[in-house]
C-alpha positions in Angstrom: 15.9 15.2 28.7 13.1 17.4 30.4 13.2 18.1 34.0 9.9 16.1 34.6 11.5 13.1 33.0 14.5 13.2 35.0 12.2 13.3 38.1 10.4 10.1 36.8 13.7 8.7 36.4 15.3 9.2 39.8 11.7 7.9 41.1 11.7 4.6 38.7 15.7 4.0 40.2 14.5 4.8 43.7 12.0 1.8 43.2 14.5 -0.6 41.7 16.9 -0.1 44.6 14.1 -0.5 47.6 13.3 -4.2 45.3 9.6 -3.6 45.0 9.3 -5.9 42.6 5.3 -5.8 41.8 5.5 -1.8 41.5 8.4 -2.5 39.3 6.6 -5.1 37.2 3.3 -3.4 37.1 4.4 0.0 36.2 7.5 -0.7 33.8 8.0 -3.9 33.0 6.1 -3.3 29.5 8.8 -0.7 28.7 12.3 -1.9 30.3 14.7 -4.7 29.8 17.2 -5.1 32.5 20.0 -7.0 30.2 19.7 -4.4 26.7 22.5 -2.5 27.7 23.8 0.5 25.9 26.9 1.0 27.7 29.1 -0.7 30.2 29.8 0.6 33.9 33.2 0.0 35.5 33.8 -0.2 39.3 34.3 3.9 39.5 30.8 3.9 37.4 32.4 5.3 34.7 30.8 4.4 31.5 33.1 2.5 29.2 32.5 1.1 25.3 34.0 -2.4 24.4 37.4 -2.3 23.5 40.2 -3.9 21.2 43.3 -5.3 21.9 46.1 -6.4 19.6 48.8 -8.9 20.3 52.0 -8.1 18.6 53.8 -10.9 16.5 56.6 -12.5 18.6 54.6 -11.8 21.9 55.4 -14.9 24.1 52.8 -16.7 26.4 52.9 -14.4 29.5 52.6 -11.3 27.7 49.1 -12.6 25.7 47.9 -13.7 29.0 48.3 -10.2 30.5 46.6 -8.7 28.0 43.7 -11.3 28.4 43.6 -10.8 31.9 43.1 -6.9 31.5 40.2 -7.6 29.0 36.4 -7.1 29.8 34.0 -9.1 28.4 32.4 -8.1 24.9 35.8 -7.1 23.8 38.2 -8.2 21.0 41.7 -9.6 21.0 43.6 -9.1 17.5 46.3 -11.2 16.8 49.1 -10.3 14.4 49.9 -12.5 11.8 52.8 -14.7 12.7 53.8 -18.1 14.8 53.7 -17.5 18.5 55.5 -20.6 20.1 55.5 -21.9 23.6 52.0 -20.7 24.5 49.8 -21.6 26.8 46.8 -19.2 28.0 43.3 -19.1 29.1 40.4 -16.9 28.2 38.1 -16.7 30.9 36.1 -13.8 29.4 33.1 -13.2 27.1 35.4 -11.8 24.0 35.9 -12.2 20.3 39.1 -13.8 19.4 40.4 -12.8 15.8 43.5 -14.9 14.9 44.1 -13.4 11.6 46.0 -16.6 10.6 48.2 -16.5 13.5 49.8 -19.7 14.7 50.1 -20.3 18.4 52.3 -23.5 19.0 52.0 -24.9 22.4 54.8 -26.1 25.2 56.3 -29.6 24.1 55.1 -30.4 27.6 53.2 -29.3 30.8 57.0 -28.7 32.7 57.8 -29.8 35.9 55.1 -29.9 38.3 52.8 -28.6 35.2 54.1 -25.2 35.8 54.0 -24.3 32.0 50.1 -24.5 32.7 48.8 -21.2 34.2 48.6 -21.3 37.9 44.4 -20.3 37.8 43.9 -23.2 35.4 45.5 -26.0 37.2 44.7 -24.7 40.8 41.9 -26.2 42.7 38.9 -24.5 43.3 39.4 -23.8 46.9 42.1 -21.8 45.7 40.5 -19.4 43.7 41.2 -22.0 40.1 39.7 -24.3 37.7 41.2 -27.5 38.8 42.2 -28.5 35.3 44.5 -31.2 34.8 44.5 -31.6 31.3 47.5 -29.7 29.1 46.3 -27.7 26.4 47.8 -25.0 24.0 44.6 -22.9 24.6 41.7 -23.0 27.4 38.3 -21.2 26.9 36.8 -21.6 30.6 33.2 -20.6 32.4 32.5 -17.7 30.5 29.7 -17.6 27.7 29.6 -16.4 24.1 33.5 -16.4 23.4 34.1 -16.6 19.9 37.1 -17.7 18.1 38.2 -17.4 14.6 41.0 -17.7 12.5 44.0 -19.1 14.4 46.0 -21.9 14.1 46.5 -23.8 17.4 49.1 -26.3 17.2 49.2 -29.1 20.5 53.1 -30.7 20.0 52.6 -33.1 23.1 50.7 -36.2 22.4 52.2 -38.4 24.7 49.6 -38.0 27.5 46.5 -39.2 26.7 44.8 -36.6 28.0 46.4 -33.4 26.6 44.6 -31.1 24.1 45.5 -28.5 21.5 42.0 -26.5 22.7 40.4 -27.2 25.6 37.0 -25.8 26.6 34.9 -26.2 30.1 31.6 -24.3 30.8 32.0 -22.3 27.9 28.1 -21.9 27.1 27.2 -20.6 23.8 31.0 -20.5 22.3 31.6 -19.9 18.6 34.7 -21.7 17.1 34.8 -21.0 13.4 37.2 -21.1 10.6 40.4 -22.5 12.8 43.2 -24.9 12.3 43.6 -27.2 15.3 46.8 -29.6 14.8 48.4 -32.5 16.7 48.3 -33.3 20.2 45.9 -36.3 21.8 42.7 -34.4 21.6 42.2 -31.8 18.9 39.3 -29.7 20.5 37.9 -31.3 24.0 34.6 -29.5 24.8 33.4 -30.4 28.3 30.2 -29.1 30.1 29.9 -26.2 27.4 26.4 -26.4 26.1 24.6 -24.6 22.8 27.8 -24.1 21.0 29.0 -23.8 17.3 31.9 -25.8 16.4 32.0 -25.2 12.3 34.7 -24.6 9.3 37.6 -25.9 11.2 40.4 -27.8 9.9 41.3 -30.7 12.7 44.2 -33.0 12.0 46.8 -35.4 13.1 45.4 -36.1 16.7 46.7 -39.5 18.4 43.4 -40.0 19.9 40.4 -38.0 18.6 39.7 -34.9 16.6 36.8 -33.0 18.4 35.4 -34.5 21.9 32.1 -33.2 22.5 31.6 -34.1 26.4 28.5 -33.5 27.8 27.6 -30.1 26.2 24.2 -30.3 24.8 22.8 -28.5 21.6 26.0 -27.9 20.1 26.1 -27.5 16.0 29.0 -29.4 14.5 28.9 -28.5 11.0 31.1 -27.9 7.9 34.3 -29.7 9.6 37.1 -31.3 8.2 38.9 -33.8 10.4 42.0 -35.6 8.8 44.1 -38.4 10.5 42.7 -38.5 14.1 43.5 -41.9 15.1 40.8 -43.4 17.0 37.3 -41.2 16.3 37.0 -37.9 14.3 33.7 -36.6 16.0 33.3 -37.9 19.4 29.9 -36.7 21.0 29.0 -38.6 24.6 27.8 -38.6 28.2 24.8 -36.7 29.0 25.2 -34.3 26.2 21.7 -34.0 26.2 19.1 -33.4 22.9 20.1 -31.9 19.5 23.3 -32.0 18.9 23.3 -31.6 15.3 26.8 -33.5 13.4 25.7 -32.1 10.2 28.1 -31.9 6.8 31.5 -32.7 8.1 34.0 -34.6 6.5 36.3 -37.4 8.5 39.1 -39.0 6.9 41.4 -41.6 8.4 39.7 -42.4 12.2 39.3 -45.6 13.3 35.6 -44.9 13.7 34.5 -41.4 11.8 31.6 -40.3 14.3 31.1 -42.0 17.7 27.8 -41.2 19.6 28.1 -42.6 23.0 26.2 -42.7 26.1 23.8 -40.1 25.3 20.9 -39.1 23.0 18.7 -37.2 20.8 21.7 -36.5 18.0 21.2 -36.0 14.4 24.2 -37.2 12.2 23.4 -36.4 8.9 25.2 -34.9 5.5 28.7 -36.0 6.6 30.9 -37.7 4.4 33.3 -40.5 6.4 36.3 -41.6 4.2 38.4 -44.5 5.4 37.2 -44.9 8.7 38.9 -48.5 8.9 36.4 -49.7 11.8 33.0 -48.2 11.1 32.1 -44.9 9.4 29.7 -44.1 12.2 29.3 -45.8 15.9 26.3 -45.6 18.6 27.8 -46.7 21.6 25.1 -46.7 24.6 23.0 -43.7 22.8 19.6 -43.5 22.0 17.1 -41.4 20.1 19.6 -40.9 17.1 18.9 -40.0 13.4 21.5 -41.2 10.9 20.5 -40.2 7.4 22.0 -38.4 4.2 25.5 -39.5 4.9 28.3 -41.0 2.4 30.0 -43.6 4.2 33.4 -44.4 1.8 35.8 -47.4 2.6 35.1 -48.5 5.7 34.3 -52.0 6.4 31.4 -51.2 8.4 29.0 -48.8 7.3 27.0 -48.1 11.4 28.3 -50.1 14.1 25.6 -50.1 16.9 26.9 -51.4 20.7 26.5 -51.5 24.4 22.9 -50.7 25.2 21.8 -48.7 22.3 17.8 -48.0 21.5 15.8 -46.0 19.0 18.8 -45.7 16.4 17.1 -44.9 13.3 19.2 -45.5 10.3 17.5 -43.6 7.2 18.7 -43.6 3.6 22.8 -42.9 3.4 25.0 -43.5 0.5 27.4 -46.6 1.2 30.6 -47.0 -0.9 31.8 -49.8 1.6 35.3 -51.5 1.5 34.6 -54.3 -0.8 36.9 -56.4 -2.9 36.2 -57.7 -6.1 36.7 -61.7 -6.5 37.8 -63.2 -4.6 35.5 -60.9 -2.5 35.6 -59.5 0.8 31.9 -58.5 1.9 31.4 -55.3 3.7 29.0 -54.9 6.6 26.1 -51.9 6.3 25.3 -52.2 9.9 26.8 -54.6 12.6 25.3 -54.5 16.4 27.3 -55.7 19.4 24.4 -56.6 22.0 25.1 -56.0 25.1 24.6 -59.4 26.5 27.5 -60.8 25.1 29.9 -58.3 26.1 32.5 -59.7 28.3 35.2 -62.4 27.7 32.8 -64.8 29.4 29.6 -63.7 28.0 30.3 -64.1 24.4 30.7 -67.6 25.0 28.2 -70.1 22.7 26.9 -71.3 19.6 25.6 -68.3 17.4 23.7 -68.3 14.0 22.2 -65.5 11.8 18.6 -65.2 13.1 17.5 -63.8 9.7 17.7 -67.6 8.3 18.4 -70.0 11.2 16.9 -71.0 14.6 17.8 -70.8 17.4 20.0 -67.3 17.0 22.1 -68.7 20.2 22.7 -71.5 22.9 25.4 -71.5 25.5 26.1 -75.2 25.0 29.1 -75.4 23.1 30.4 -78.6 23.2 33.8 -77.9 21.2 35.3 -81.4 20.5 39.3 -81.9 21.4 41.7 -81.3 18.8 43.3 -84.2 17.2 47.0 -84.3 17.6 48.8 -82.6 14.7 51.2 -84.6 13.7 53.6 -83.5 10.2 56.3 -85.8 9.5 59.1 -83.1 8.5 62.0 -85.5 8.1 60.0 -87.5 5.5 58.8 -84.6 3.5 62.0 -82.7 3.7 64.1 -85.9 2.6 65.5 -85.0 -0.9 64.1 -87.8 -3.3 64.9 -89.1 -6.9 67.2 -87.3 -8.9 68.6 -83.9 -7.1 68.9 -81.1 -10.1 71.1 -78.4 -8.8 69.9 -74.3 -9.7 73.6 -73.1 -10.7 73.8 -69.2 -9.3 72.9 -66.5 -11.5 70.5 -68.3 -13.7 67.6 -67.0 -15.4 64.1 -67.5 -15.1 63.9 -69.2 -18.5 66.8 -71.1 -17.1 65.7 -72.4 -14.0 62.3 -73.3 -16.1 64.0 -75.3 -18.2 65.6 -77.4 -15.5 62.2 -78.0 -13.9 60.8 -79.4 -17.2 63.8 -81.7 -17.6 62.5 -83.2 -14.1 60.4 -86.3 -13.1 58.0 -86.7 -10.9 59.8 -87.6 -7.4 62.7 -85.6 -8.2 64.3 -82.9 -6.0 65.3 -79.2 -7.0 67.9 -77.5 -4.8 68.8 -73.6 -4.7 72.1 -72.9 -3.8 72.3 -71.7 -0.4 71.8 -68.0 0.2 71.9 -67.3 -3.8 69.5 -64.5 -5.0 68.1 -64.7 -8.4 66.3 -61.7 -10.1 63.1 -61.7 -12.4 61.9 -65.1 -11.5 58.5 -66.5 -12.7 58.7 -70.3 -12.8 56.1 -73.0 -12.5 56.1 -76.7 -11.8 53.3 -79.2 -13.0 55.3 -82.1 -11.6 55.3 -83.8 -8.4 58.6 -82.4 -7.1 60.3 -81.4 -4.0 61.5 -77.6 -4.0 64.7 -77.0 -1.3 65.4 -73.1 -1.3 68.4 -73.3 1.2 67.9 -69.9 1.9 67.8 -68.8 -1.5 65.9 -65.6 -2.7 63.8 -65.7 -6.0 62.9 -62.0 -7.0 59.7 -61.1 -9.2 59.5 -59.2 -11.8 58.6 -55.3 -10.7 55.9 -54.9 -13.9 52.7 -56.7 -15.0 53.6 -58.0 -18.3 51.9 -61.4 -19.4 54.9 -62.2 -21.4 57.2 -62.7 -18.2 54.6 -65.4 -17.1 55.1 -69.0 -18.4 53.6 -69.5 -21.8 51.8 -72.6 -20.5 50.8 -71.1 -17.2 49.1 -68.0 -18.8 47.7 -70.2 -22.2 44.0 -71.1 -22.4 43.4 -74.7 -22.0 42.3 -75.2 -25.3 45.9 -74.2 -26.1 47.4 -76.8 -23.5 47.7 -74.4 -20.8 46.4 -73.6 -17.3 44.7 -70.2 -18.1 46.2 -69.0 -15.2 45.1 -65.1 -14.5 47.2 -64.6 -11.7 51.0 -63.2 -11.8 53.1 -64.8 -9.7 56.9 -65.8 -8.5 56.1 -69.3 -8.2 53.7 -71.8 -9.5 52.3 -75.0 -8.5 50.0 -76.8 -10.8 48.1 -79.9 -11.3 50.2 -81.8 -9.4 50.3 -83.7 -5.9 52.9 -84.0 -3.1 55.3 -80.9 -4.1 57.1 -79.7 -1.1 58.5 -76.0 -0.9 60.9 -75.6 1.5 63.3 -72.8 3.1 62.5 -70.3 0.1 62.2 -66.3 0.1 59.9 -65.0 -2.1 59.9 -61.3 -2.8 57.5 -60.1 -4.9 57.7 -56.4 -6.4 54.6 -56.4 -8.5 52.5 -52.9 -8.3 50.0 -52.3 -5.7 46.5 -51.0 -6.6 44.2 -48.3 -5.6 41.5 -50.4 -3.5 38.9 -47.5 -4.1 39.3 -48.7 -8.0 39.9 -52.4 -7.8 37.4 -54.5 -10.2 37.7 -58.0 -11.2 39.9 -56.9 -14.2 42.5 -55.1 -11.8 45.6 -56.7 -12.7 47.5 -55.5 -10.0 44.9 -56.9 -7.4 45.9 -60.4 -9.0 49.4 -61.1 -8.2 50.7 -63.5 -5.6 54.1 -64.8 -4.4 53.4 -68.3 -4.7 50.2 -69.6 -6.4 48.8 -73.2 -6.3 45.8 -74.4 -8.0 45.0 -78.2 -8.0 48.0 -79.0 -6.2 46.9 -81.3 -3.8 48.7 -82.6 -0.7 51.1 -79.8 -1.0 53.5 -78.7 1.8 54.7 -74.9 2.2 57.1 -74.5 4.8 59.6 -72.8 6.4 59.2 -70.0 3.6 59.8 -66.2 3.7 57.3 -64.2 1.5 57.3 -60.8 1.1 54.9 -58.4 -1.3 52.2 -59.0 -3.8 48.6 -58.5 -3.5 48.3 -62.4 -2.0 51.3 -63.7 -0.6 50.2 -67.4 -0.4 47.2 -68.1 -3.2 46.2 -71.8 -2.5 43.5 -72.7 -4.5 41.6 -76.3 -5.0 44.7 -77.7 -3.3 43.2 -79.8 -0.5 45.2 -82.0 2.3 48.0 -79.5 2.3 50.2 -78.2 4.7 51.0 -74.6 5.2 53.4 -74.2 8.3 56.4 -72.3 9.9 56.2 -69.4 7.0 56.9 -65.9 7.4 54.5 -63.6 5.2 54.5 -60.3 5.3 53.9 -56.7 3.7 51.0 -58.3 1.0 48.2 -55.7 -0.3 45.5 -57.7 0.1 45.8 -61.2 2.0 48.7 -62.8 3.6 47.3 -66.5 2.7 43.9 -67.4 0.9 43.0 -71.0 1.2 40.3 -70.9 -1.4 38.5 -74.3 -1.6 40.7 -76.5 -0.3 39.5 -79.1 2.4 41.3 -80.7 5.3 44.4 -78.4 5.2 46.6 -77.6 7.9 47.6 -74.2 8.9 49.9 -73.8 11.5 52.7 -71.7 12.9 52.6 -69.1 10.2 53.7 -65.4 11.4 51.6 -62.8 9.5 52.6 -59.2 9.5 51.9 -55.9 8.1 49.1 -57.3 5.5 46.3 -54.8 4.5 42.9 -57.0 4.6 42.9 -60.5 5.9 45.7 -62.4 7.7 44.9 -65.9 6.9 41.8 -66.4 4.6 39.8 -69.8 4.2 36.8 -69.6 2.1 34.5 -71.0 -0.5 33.4 -74.8 -0.2 36.6 -75.8 1.8 35.0 -78.5 3.2 35.2 -79.9 6.8 38.4 -79.7 9.4 40.6 -77.1 7.9 43.0 -76.4 11.0 44.0 -72.8 11.7 46.2 -73.5 14.5 49.1 -71.6 16.6 49.6 -68.6 13.9 50.5 -64.9 14.7 49.1 -62.3 12.8 49.8 -58.8 13.1 48.3 -55.8 11.5 45.5 -57.1 9.0 42.1 -55.6 9.0 40.7 -58.7 9.8 43.2 -61.2 11.7 41.5 -64.6 10.3 38.7 -64.9 7.9 36.3 -67.5 7.5 34.1 -67.5 4.5 31.4 -69.3 2.7 32.6 -72.6 4.1 32.4 -74.9 7.2 33.8 -77.3 9.4 37.1 -75.3 10.5 38.8 -75.1 13.9 40.5 -71.8 14.8 42.6 -72.2 17.8 45.6 -71.0 19.6 46.1 -68.4 17.4 47.6 -64.7 18.4 45.8 -61.9 16.3 47.6 -58.7 17.1 46.5 -55.0 16.0 43.5 -56.2 13.7 42.1 -53.2 12.6 38.5 -54.3 12.7 38.0 -57.6 13.9 40.5 -60.6 15.1 38.6 -63.1 13.8 35.6 -63.1 11.3 33.2 -65.6 10.3 30.9 -64.4 7.3 28.4 -67.2 5.6 30.3 -70.0 7.2 29.2 -72.5 9.8 29.8 -75.3 11.9 33.1 -73.6 13.2 34.7 -73.7 16.4 36.7 -70.4 17.7 38.7 -71.0 21.0 41.7 -70.6 23.0 43.0 -67.6 20.8 44.3 -64.6 21.7 42.8 -61.3 20.7 45.2 -58.3 21.4 44.6 -54.6 20.4 41.5 -55.0 18.1 38.4 -52.7 18.7 36.1 -55.8 17.8 37.2 -59.7 19.0 35.2 -61.5 16.8 32.6 -60.4 13.9 29.9 -62.7 12.9 28.1 -61.7 9.2 26.2 -62.8 6.3 24.4 -65.8 7.1 26.9 -67.3 9.8 25.1 -70.8 11.3 26.6 -72.9 14.1 29.6 -70.5 15.0 31.1 -71.8 18.5 33.0 -69.5 20.5 34.5 -71.0 23.1 37.2 -69.5 25.7 39.5 -67.0 24.3 41.9 -64.4 25.7 41.1 -60.7 24.8 43.1 -57.4 25.4 41.2 -55.2 23.2 41.5 -51.8 22.2 40.2 -50.2 24.9 40.9 -46.5 25.5 40.8 -45.3 29.4 38.7 -42.0 30.3 36.8 -40.4 28.2 36.9 -44.3 27.4 36.3 -45.8 24.2 34.7 -49.5 24.9 35.2 -52.5 22.9 33.2 -54.9 21.2 33.9 -58.9 22.2 31.2 -60.0 19.5 29.6 -58.1 17.0 27.1 -59.3 14.6 26.3 -58.2 10.8 23.0 -60.3 10.1 22.2 -60.5 6.5 18.9 -58.9 7.0 20.4 -55.9 7.1 22.9 -55.8 4.5 22.0 -53.6 1.6 21.4 -49.9 1.5 18.0 -50.3 1.3 17.3 -53.0 4.0 19.5 -51.3 6.4 17.0 -48.7 7.0 14.8 -48.4 10.1 14.9 -48.3 13.9 17.4 -50.6 15.9 17.2 -51.4 19.8 19.6 -53.5 22.0 17.8 -56.9 23.2 17.8 -60.3 23.9 19.9 -62.5 20.9 17.6 -63.2 17.7 15.1 -61.0 19.7 16.4 -57.4 19.4 14.3 -54.6 18.5 14.3 -53.7 15.0 11.4 -51.9 13.5 11.3 -51.2 9.2 10.4 -47.8 8.3 7.2 -47.0 7.1 6.4 -46.2 3.6 5.4 -42.5 2.7 4.4 -42.0 -0.5 4.0 -38.1 -1.3 4.2 -37.2 -5.2 4.9 -34.0 -7.0 2.2 -31.6 -7.4 1.3 -28.8 -9.9 -1.3 -26.7 -8.7 -3.1 -23.7 -11.0 -4.5 -22.1 -7.8 -2.6 -20.4 -4.8 -5.0 -22.1 -2.1 -4.7 -26.1 -3.0 -5.2 -29.3 -0.8 -1.9 -31.6 -0.4 -1.8 -35.1 0.6 0.4 -38.2 1.4 -0.5 -41.8 2.0 1.3 -43.7 4.6 1.8 -47.8 4.4 3.5 -50.5 6.5 6.5 -52.7 4.9 4.0 -54.8 3.2 2.2 -52.2 1.5 -1.1 -52.0 3.8 -2.6 -48.3 4.2 -2.2 -47.2 8.1 -4.8 -45.2 9.2 -5.1 -42.7 12.3 -1.4 -41.7 12.3 -0.2 -38.4 12.6 2.1 -36.9 9.2 4.0 -34.2 9.8 4.6 -31.7 6.2 7.1 -28.8 6.0 6.6 -26.8 3.2 8.3 -23.3 2.7 9.3 -22.6 6.4 5.6 -23.8 7.3 4.9 -26.7 9.7 1.2 -29.1 9.2 0.3 -31.9 10.8 -3.0 -34.2 9.5 -3.8 -37.4 10.7 -4.2 -40.3 8.1 -7.6 -41.6 7.2 -8.9 -45.3 6.7 -6.8 -45.5 3.1 -3.6 -44.1 4.9 -4.0 -40.6 3.4 -3.4 -37.3 5.3 -4.3 -34.3 3.5 -3.3 -30.6 4.5 -4.8 -27.0 3.3 -2.1 -24.5 2.2 -1.7 -21.2 0.6 1.5 -20.7 -1.3 2.2 -17.9 -3.9 3.3 -19.0 -7.4 6.8 -20.6 -7.4 8.7 -23.8 -6.6 8.4 -25.8 -3.3 10.0 -28.4 -1.8 7.7 -30.4 0.8 8.9 -32.9 3.1 6.5 -35.4 4.7 7.6 -37.1 8.0 6.3 -40.0 10.5 7.9 -39.7 13.7 7.7 -44.0 13.9 6.1 -46.2 16.7 6.5 -49.4 18.5 5.4 -50.9 14.7 6.6 -48.5 11.9 9.8 -47.1 11.9 10.4 -43.1 11.5 10.5 -42.4 7.8 10.8 -38.7 5.9 10.3 -38.4 1.9 10.2 -35.2 0.1 8.4 -34.2 -3.3 8.3 -30.7 -4.9 5.3 -28.6 -5.8 4.9 -25.9 -8.6 2.2 -23.3 -8.0 1.2 -21.4 -11.2 -2.2 -19.5 -10.9 -3.1 -16.4 -13.2 -4.9 -15.3 -10.5 -1.9 -14.9 -8.0 -1.6 -11.7 -6.0 1.4 -10.1 -4.2 0.8 -9.9 -0.7 3.5 -8.2 1.2 3.8 -7.3 5.1 7.4 -6.1 6.0 9.2 -6.7 9.2 9.3 -3.7 11.3 11.3 -2.8 14.3 10.0 0.1 16.1 10.7 1.8 19.8 7.5 1.7 22.3 4.7 3.4 20.9 6.6 5.6 18.6 3.9 5.4 15.8 5.3 3.4 13.6 2.4 1.6 11.2 2.8 -2.3 10.3 2.4 -1.8 6.6 0.7 -4.2 4.2 0.3 -4.2 0.3 -2.0 -6.3 -1.8 -1.2 -6.3 -5.6 -1.5 -7.6 -8.9 1.1 -6.9 -11.4 2.5 -4.1 -9.2 -1.0 -2.6 -9.4 -2.5 -2.1 -5.8 -5.9 -4.0 -5.4 -8.7 -1.7 -3.7 -11.2 -2.3 -1.3 -10.2 -5.9 -0.4 -10.0 -7.4 3.1 -7.0 -8.7 4.9 -6.9 -10.3 8.1 -4.0 -9.2 10.4 -3.2 -11.8 13.2 -0.7 -10.5 15.7 -0.8 -11.1 19.3 -3.0 -13.9 19.0 -5.5 -11.1 17.9 -7.4 -10.8 14.3 -7.4 -7.4 12.9 -9.4 -7.0 10.0 -8.8 -4.2 7.5 -9.7 -2.8 4.0 -7.1 -1.8 1.6 -7.2 1.6 0.4 -7.1 3.0 -3.4 -3.6 1.8 -3.1 -3.7 -1.7 -2.2 -2.6 -0.4 1.3 -3.3 -1.2 4.7 -1.3 0.8 7.4 -2.2 -0.6 11.2 -0.6 1.2 14.3 1.2 -0.6 16.9 0.1 -0.2 20.6 2.2 -3.5 22.1 4.4 -3.8 25.0 8.1 -4.4 24.5 8.7 -7.6 22.9 9.0 -9.8 19.5 5.6 -10.8 17.6 5.0 -13.2 14.9 2.4 -11.7 12.6 0.2 -13.5 10.1 -1.4 -11.8 7.2 -4.5 -13.6 5.5 -6.2 -12.7 2.1 -9.1 -14.7 1.4 -9.3 -14.2 -2.2 -12.5 -13.5 -4.4 -13.6 -14.5 -7.5 -11.1 -12.3 -9.5 -8.1 -13.4 -7.0 -6.7 -16.3 -5.4 -6.0 -16.3 -1.4 -2.7 -15.5 -0.3 -1.0 -15.6 3.0 2.3 -13.9 4.3 4.2 -14.2 7.6 6.2 -11.5 9.1 7.4 -10.2 12.3 7.0 -6.6 14.7 9.7 -6.4 17.3 9.3 -3.4 20.1 12.4 -2.1 21.5 12.3 -0.5 25.2 12.7 2.9 25.6 14.2 2.5 28.9 17.7 0.4 29.4 19.8 -0.4 32.5 22.0 -2.7 34.0 21.5 -5.0 37.0 23.4 -3.8 40.0 24.7 -5.5 43.2 24.8 -2.9 46.0 26.6 -3.0 49.2 24.6 -1.4 52.3 25.4 2.3 52.3 28.4 2.2 49.6 28.6 4.7 46.6 27.5 2.6 43.9 25.0 3.9 42.0 22.1 2.9 39.5 22.1 4.3 35.8 19.6 3.9 33.4 19.0 5.7 29.9 15.8 6.7 28.8 14.9 6.8 24.8 13.0 8.9 22.9 11.3 7.2 20.0 14.0 7.5 17.7 16.2 5.5 20.1 18.1 8.7 21.1 18.9 9.2 24.6 
């Protein structure tokens, strides 16, 4: 450095210290960056470089924390591979953490008075701490640009709701990449930490939620896999602000896969949600959300909207939802939980699907007083006719032979507490069967020859043509009584993702009845099979006091059987429906005083009418306690619903469904809360993958805002010239062209916009080199038309296309570097052609030399400049355009300094030559 430069440097430093900002700005702001540091300065003004620290395998929590405390911003912390136990540490510096496959296992508890949590983490802010009460294995706190990768973090304690494996607060610009987060209540708890990236992580086995983004704006959440997080897979909420991007994640086995709550402006796209029991994606009180390009597999509800949602746009998604074959269970592409009905009393009223019926809602209920249920058990359980006793140890065929010899009105008596194996028997006589606590155990296989021949034979052959496997059949008879009998079905289960109408494992039952009217089944224990009880076309029957459990479809299905009484049954551990009443059943099926624990939908009323469901207790239903799908004139009142996230679900053309006073204790979680839904609606208007597309807002029942998406016609194009026009057409849902609306075109990284003309056509002009391109055409939506995006392909194949190149350059201020443009055809320079170089808003016109080259001097202040280079073409050559960038670096670098009056602190600056050397 010359003496003159040294004097100038001292003079400039003097100006900085004296604080004359105007002189500073006018004289050197073009050539200095106060934050582009080339070195770090310690307290004693020594120049330091960033350092690396290594944690040895087996180090304890204290040792690791002491190492971190001794680090500085920009340092790197490397863990040796291994497992570190009883860990609770924090990082509050801008460092990089390389896990190298190490595993940090937290304490099993926060300790007495939280002493396992570092003192600075739990101390109040007045005491110089961070005042955090959440217990975690690792904390990232109050520092920007922390990077963490390659770690496995295990949280052992999931017993306390607020615990987390990894806890972040005030960690702006954090990068959490390629880690495994296991256990605890929350996997990653990220609060007030904007502009971060959470990517390529495996998050699994959380008692509450896999990843919580709380008030952390502009986070990119991408390529993560969340497995077996009980409540939510990915949860974005509370003032998070715009542009949280949830992209290409996989969530498996949560109640709600992606949960967007009380925040706005998010995008959820290209995610795969699998086996999320309630919904694949939920928007609760959120707004301005785009949901498209996702795959939703095996949830019953695709998208659930609740609690004051607005402007939720659902685009094209792939739905592979949790439907079942005949007898079917239908799915819900979108369900809405309008805020007007979200309390235990606000949901009282009469509801109809506004897609088909008016009015959609009335607050006048008029529930009739239920008639007394009187069942004369003394008469029903009286043995009549000839009594036939079944010998202990009888085989299925021997029992069948006894039944075949009986007459109407006779009684069959099993020995008390006896057990019979490999049983499949039927009665088509009007007999009474008394089990005396005997147990009939069915076959553990599916072999048609195990089914009685008359049951399986076609009607033309004198049979009943029953396609179901069962332990006991009652067919084509009346006044049959089955009492005090244990039925154990050992038929194999089925894969619900592959079940079809030909899946034999789906068609099994403990007791199967068909055309068995005035049937009584009481006091029985029925275990296993696809359906515990399959009651078909067997009206005026009584199904009471049974214990039905462990079915892999429904506990009981009442199919086309009017006026039945279903009362006082206990149904537990059923996969799909507890009690299912459906299909032309007619009026007056009474579902009374039953207890159902653990089904997806506790009571399911489908495609039938006139039922009463009251005084039932539904516990822990995974989707809804009571569902009415396509049914009407129903009365639902005085039921107790505990532990489901949704109380009532109405779908698929329901009408005049009267909801009275019920008791609710739904699946609510405390702060940060998960809210419940007292009643949700899956209106038939939206029940297909295409019909569901549009923009939704909460509103008055029947008048909620739904705007169907616009139609954009964007066709593929092949051009034989590099300069061409591209057009798209905007239409409404009726096919009418829409004028004076703006369409946005994105091609090859550039964005264009154009207004539609009177024919709905918007046209842009562009220049592209030879190649294949995707063009995306978008309409942002308005009050009449919803958002829409379409994509097409463009092929440019011109024989006169030239190659225009303008490489990006990075240079130091006024060091003589040139910006170079070359114009060639098949590798040969094109001379004496005009190119226009637009830089910093100024067009610079230049002629190519004999090599087809332009070399332009750059005389710009420090900064980054976008450059656009144009060639207008000629009769021999097509036009061309290319974008580039010029970056001008400062030749003076310095640190900010905080100086106390007359102390020894000095200001350092580095002066660089044109090559970046000091």
